[in-house]
C-alpha positions as protocol buffer text, in pm:
chain_id: "A"
residue {
  index: 1
  type: MET
  ca { x: 2827 y: 7615 z: 8129 }
}
residue {
  index: 2
  type: LYS
  ca { x: 3059 y: 7324 z: 8206 }
}
residue {
  index: 3
  type: THR
  ca { x: 3247 y: 7533 z: 8462 }
}
residue {
  index: 4
  type: LEU
  ca { x: 2918 y: 7628 z: 8630 }
}
residue {
  index: 5
  type: LEU
  ca { x: 2810 y: 7263 z: 8651 }
}
residue {
  index: 6
  type: LYS
  ca { x: 3148 y: 7163 z: 8794 }
}
residue {
  index: 7
  type: SER
  ca { x: 3127 y: 7442 z: 9051 }
}
residue {
  index: 8
  type: LEU
  ca { x: 2775 y: 7339 z: 9153 }
}
residue {
  index: 9
  type: PHE
  ca { x: 2882 y: 6975 z: 9181 }
}
residue {
  index: 10
  type: LEU
  ca { x: 3182 y: 7069 z: 9395 }
}
residue {
  index: 11
  type: LEU
  ca { x: 2964 y: 7287 z: 9619 }
}
residue {
  index: 12
  type: ALA
  ca { x: 2713 y: 7001 z: 9663 }
}
residue {
  index: 13
  type: MET
  ca { x: 2992 y: 6757 z: 9750 }
}
residue {
  index: 14
  type: LEU
  ca { x: 3137 y: 6998 z: 10008 }
}
residue {
  index: 15
  type: ALA
  ca { x: 2794 y: 7040 z: 10166 }
}
residue {
  index: 16
  type: ALA
  ca { x: 2748 y: 6663 z: 10179 }
}
residue {
  index: 17
  type: LEU
  ca { x: 3088 y: 6617 z: 10343 }
}
residue {
  index: 18
  type: ALA
  ca { x: 3010 y: 6887 z: 10599 }
}
residue {
  index: 19
  type: ALA
  ca { x: 2687 y: 6705 z: 10686 }
}
residue {
  index: 20
  type: CYS
  ca { x: 2888 y: 6395 z: 10780 }
}
residue {
  index: 21
  type: ALA
  ca { x: 3097 y: 6565 z: 11045 }
}
residue {
  index: 22
  type: PRO
  ca { x: 2967 y: 6603 z: 11401 }
}
residue {
  index: 23
  type: ALA
  ca { x: 2899 y: 6960 z: 11512 }
}
residue {
  index: 24
  type: ALA
  ca { x: 3099 y: 6905 z: 11830 }
}
residue {
  index: 25
  type: PRO
  ca { x: 3326 y: 6624 z: 11955 }
}
residue {
  index: 26
  type: ASP
  ca { x: 3060 y: 6494 z: 12197 }
}
residue {
  index: 27
  type: GLU
  ca { x: 2779 y: 6482 z: 11939 }
}
residue {
  index: 28
  type: PRO
  ca { x: 2704 y: 6160 z: 11745 }
}
residue {
  index: 29
  type: LEU
  ca { x: 2829 y: 6131 z: 11389 }
}
residue {
  index: 30
  type: ALA
  ca { x: 2563 y: 6199 z: 11124 }
}
residue {
  index: 31
  type: CYS
  ca { x: 2617 y: 5986 z: 10814 }
}
residue {
  index: 32
  type: THR
  ca { x: 2438 y: 5978 z: 10480 }
}
residue {
  index: 33
  type: LEU
  ca { x: 2334 y: 5650 z: 10318 }
}
residue {
  index: 34
  type: MET
  ca { x: 2530 y: 5645 z: 9992 }
}
residue {
  index: 35
  type: GLY
  ca { x: 2656 y: 5306 z: 9885 }
}
residue {
  index: 36
  type: CYS
  ca { x: 2967 y: 5208 z: 9693 }
}
residue {
  index: 37
  type: VAL
  ca { x: 3132 y: 4904 z: 9536 }
}
residue {
  index: 38
  type: ASN
  ca { x: 3492 y: 4794 z: 9510 }
}
residue {
  index: 39
  type: THR
  ca { x: 3635 y: 4820 z: 9159 }
}
residue {
  index: 40
  type: LEU
  ca { x: 3941 y: 4717 z: 8965 }
}
residue {
  index: 41
  type: ARG
  ca { x: 4034 y: 4936 z: 8668 }
}
residue {
  index: 42
  type: ILE
  ca { x: 4271 y: 4801 z: 8404 }
}
residue {
  index: 43
  type: GLU
  ca { x: 4431 y: 5050 z: 8166 }
}
residue {
  index: 44
  type: ILE
  ca { x: 4603 y: 4904 z: 7862 }
}
residue {
  index: 45
  type: THR
  ca { x: 4856 y: 5132 z: 7695 }
}
residue {
  index: 46
  type: ASN
  ca { x: 4898 y: 5069 z: 7321 }
}
residue {
  index: 47
  type: ALA
  ca { x: 4586 y: 4849 z: 7308 }
}
residue {
  index: 48
  type: PRO
  ca { x: 4598 y: 4636 z: 6994 }
}
residue {
  index: 49
  type: ALA
  ca { x: 4364 y: 4681 z: 6702 }
}
residue {
  index: 50
  type: MET
  ca { x: 4044 y: 4480 z: 6731 }
}
residue {
  index: 51
  type: PRO
  ca { x: 3984 y: 4196 z: 6758 }
}
residue {
  index: 52
  type: TYR
  ca { x: 4167 y: 4128 z: 7084 }
}
residue {
  index: 53
  type: TRP
  ca { x: 4076 y: 3974 z: 7418 }
}
residue {
  index: 54
  type: VAL
  ca { x: 4148 y: 4035 z: 7784 }
}
residue {
  index: 55
  type: THR
  ca { x: 4131 y: 3772 z: 8058 }
}
residue {
  index: 56
  type: VAL
  ca { x: 4153 y: 3867 z: 8425 }
}
residue {
  index: 57
  type: ARG
  ca { x: 4201 y: 3594 z: 8686 }
}
residue {
  index: 58
  type: ALA
  ca { x: 4203 y: 3645 z: 9064 }
}
residue {
  index: 59
  type: ASP
  ca { x: 4049 y: 3506 z: 9380 }
}
residue {
  index: 60
  type: GLY
  ca { x: 3904 y: 3206 z: 9195 }
}
residue {
  index: 61
  type: GLN
  ca { x: 3721 y: 3427 z: 8946 }
}
residue {
  index: 62
  type: GLU
  ca { x: 3780 y: 3476 z: 8575 }
}
residue {
  index: 63
  type: PHE
  ca { x: 3659 y: 3759 z: 8354 }
}
residue {
  index: 64
  type: ASN
  ca { x: 3685 y: 3715 z: 7975 }
}
residue {
  index: 65
  type: ILE
  ca { x: 3642 y: 4021 z: 7758 }
}
residue {
  index: 66
  type: ALA
  ca { x: 3629 y: 3985 z: 7380 }
}
residue {
  index: 67
  type: CYS
  ca { x: 3690 y: 4309 z: 7193 }
}
residue {
  index: 68
  type: GLU
  ca { x: 3544 y: 4302 z: 6845 }
}
residue {
  index: 69
  type: GLU
  ca { x: 3432 y: 4585 z: 6618 }
}
residue {
  index: 70
  type: GLY
  ca { x: 3068 y: 4676 z: 6679 }
}
residue {
  index: 71
  type: VAL
  ca { x: 3020 y: 4446 z: 6979 }
}
residue {
  index: 72
  type: GLU
  ca { x: 2904 y: 4598 z: 7310 }
}
residue {
  index: 73
  type: THR
  ca { x: 3118 y: 4460 z: 7594 }
}
residue {
  index: 74
  type: SER
  ca { x: 2985 y: 4646 z: 7901 }
}
residue {
  index: 75
  type: GLY
  ca { x: 2747 y: 4470 z: 8135 }
}
residue {
  index: 76
  type: LEU
  ca { x: 2683 y: 4370 z: 8493 }
}
residue {
  index: 77
  type: ALA
  ca { x: 3048 y: 4278 z: 8553 }
}
residue {
  index: 78
  type: GLY
  ca { x: 3174 y: 4625 z: 8462 }
}
residue {
  index: 79
  type: GLU
  ca { x: 3239 y: 4893 z: 8206 }
}
residue {
  index: 80
  type: MET
  ca { x: 3454 y: 4796 z: 7911 }
}
residue {
  index: 81
  type: ASP
  ca { x: 3596 y: 5030 z: 7648 }
}
residue {
  index: 82
  type: CYS
  ca { x: 3789 y: 4829 z: 7392 }
}
residue {
  index: 83
  type: GLU
  ca { x: 3877 y: 5136 z: 7184 }
}
residue {
  index: 84
  type: THR
  ca { x: 4063 y: 5305 z: 7471 }
}
residue {
  index: 85
  type: GLY
  ca { x: 4177 y: 4985 z: 7644 }
}
residue {
  index: 86
  type: ILE
  ca { x: 4013 y: 5081 z: 7975 }
}
residue {
  index: 87
  type: PHE
  ca { x: 3822 y: 4813 z: 8165 }
}
residue {
  index: 88
  type: THR
  ca { x: 3655 y: 4856 z: 8505 }
}
residue {
  index: 89
  type: LEU
  ca { x: 3535 y: 4546 z: 8689 }
}
residue {
  index: 90
  type: PHE
  ca { x: 3268 y: 4601 z: 8957 }
}
residue {
  index: 91
  type: ASP
  ca { x: 3258 y: 4438 z: 9300 }
}
residue {
  index: 92
  type: PHE
  ca { x: 3610 y: 4309 z: 9249 }
}
residue {
  index: 93
  type: ALA
  ca { x: 3920 y: 4412 z: 9447 }
}
residue {
  index: 94
  type: PRO
  ca { x: 4178 y: 4132 z: 9452 }
}
residue {
  index: 95
  type: GLU
  ca { x: 4517 y: 4165 z: 9618 }
}
residue {
  index: 96
  type: THR
  ca { x: 4684 y: 4022 z: 9305 }
}
residue {
  index: 97
  type: ALA
  ca { x: 4559 y: 3951 z: 8954 }
}
residue {
  index: 98
  type: SER
  ca { x: 4678 y: 3774 z: 8641 }
}
residue {
  index: 99
  type: ILE
  ca { x: 4595 y: 3976 z: 8331 }
}
residue {
  index: 100
  type: GLU
  ca { x: 4628 y: 3831 z: 7983 }
}
residue {
  index: 101
  type: VAL
  ca { x: 4590 y: 4036 z: 7665 }
}
residue {
  index: 102
  type: GLY
  ca { x: 4585 y: 3846 z: 7338 }
}
residue {
  index: 103
  type: TRP
  ca { x: 4564 y: 3954 z: 6976 }
}
residue {
  index: 104
  type: ALA
  ca { x: 4619 y: 3802 z: 6632 }
}
residue {
  index: 105
  type: ALA
  ca { x: 4997 y: 3853 z: 6632 }
}
residue {
  index: 106
  type: GLY
  ca { x: 5071 y: 3764 z: 6994 }
}
residue {
  index: 107
  type: GLY
  ca { x: 4989 y: 3816 z: 7356 }
}
residue {
  index: 108
  type: LEU
  ca { x: 5114 y: 3917 z: 7698 }
}
residue {
  index: 109
  type: THR
  ca { x: 5039 y: 3792 z: 8049 }
}
residue {
  index: 110
  type: ILE
  ca { x: 5133 y: 3982 z: 8363 }
}
residue {
  index: 111
  type: ASP
  ca { x: 5090 y: 3915 z: 8733 }
}
residue {
  index: 112
  type: ALA
  ca { x: 4996 y: 4244 z: 8893 }
}
residue {
  index: 113
  type: ILE
  ca { x: 4945 y: 4395 z: 9236 }
}
residue {
  index: 114
  type: PRO
  ca { x: 4676 y: 4662 z: 9200 }
}
residue {
  index: 115
  type: GLU
  ca { x: 4728 y: 5005 z: 9356 }
}
residue {
  index: 116
  type: TYR
  ca { x: 4423 y: 5085 z: 9569 }
}
residue {
  index: 117
  type: GLU
  ca { x: 4264 y: 5402 z: 9698 }
}
residue {
  index: 118
  type: THR
  ca { x: 4017 y: 5364 z: 9983 }
}
residue {
  index: 119
  type: PHE
  ca { x: 3721 y: 5598 z: 10012 }
}
residue {
  index: 120
  type: ARG
  ca { x: 3411 y: 5649 z: 10224 }
}
residue {
  index: 121
  type: PRO
  ca { x: 3131 y: 5814 z: 10020 }
}
residue {
  index: 122
  type: ASN
  ca { x: 2945 y: 5917 z: 10338 }
}
residue {
  index: 123
  type: GLY
  ca { x: 3244 y: 6088 z: 10495 }
}
residue {
  index: 124
  type: PRO
  ca { x: 3520 y: 6001 z: 10742 }
}
residue {
  index: 125
  type: GLY
  ca { x: 3411 y: 5754 z: 11008 }
}
residue {
  index: 126
  type: CYS
  ca { x: 3097 y: 5658 z: 10813 }
}
residue {
  index: 127
  type: GLU
  ca { x: 3036 y: 5324 z: 10645 }
}
residue {
  index: 128
  type: PRO
  ca { x: 3073 y: 5184 z: 10388 }
}
residue {
  index: 129
  type: GLU
  ca { x: 3439 y: 5185 z: 10295 }
}
residue {
  index: 130
  type: CYS
  ca { x: 3526 y: 5085 z: 9939 }
}
residue {
  index: 131
  type: ARG
  ca { x: 3841 y: 5044 z: 9733 }
}
residue {
  index: 132
  type: ASN
  ca { x: 3919 y: 5147 z: 9376 }
}
residue {
  index: 133
  type: GLY
  ca { x: 4214 y: 4961 z: 9229 }
}
residue {
  index: 134
  type: LEU
  ca { x: 4426 y: 5032 z: 8923 }
}
residue {
  index: 135
  type: VAL
  ca { x: 4654 y: 4813 z: 8712 }
}
residue {
  index: 136
  type: LYS
  ca { x: 4838 y: 4958 z: 8414 }
}
residue {
  index: 137
  type: VAL
  ca { x: 4937 y: 4715 z: 8139 }
}
residue {
  index: 138
  type: GLU
  ca { x: 5182 y: 4850 z: 7887 }
}
residue {
  index: 139
  type: LEU
  ca { x: 5189 y: 4664 z: 7556 }
}
residue {
  index: 140
  type: PRO
  ca { x: 5454 y: 4712 z: 7289 }
}
residue {
  index: 141
  type: GLU
  ca { x: 5345 y: 4939 z: 7007 }
}
residue {
  index: 142
  type: GLN
  ca { x: 5172 y: 4742 z: 6733 }
}
């Protein structure tokens, strides 16, 4: 069943991409109206046991994430998964970022340059253009 759903999804995506391309070079480009947002994903390897906290600073903004057992951390700013150490911040794509991870026995701060992938959900040549960034933070094993 999963394979069938994946195949149907892939087929739908291919059809959507084909709809974005002009039929001939002299015809206008037909674009869909899908939106997108820039994101920054932070992946922490060897995330400490809870409680711990993550602070991300960049472009005059600061995001503070407190990871505690039984506390929901996702919200308007992004998706946070303290158990896996994966945090995605929405509408945020800085060129550099300071990331601090703290826990009971210590902490680590890094200055990072995210690796970005640019994409256009409505196809090549169609707006909008968004960026998904990734920073990997490797902590020592606890």
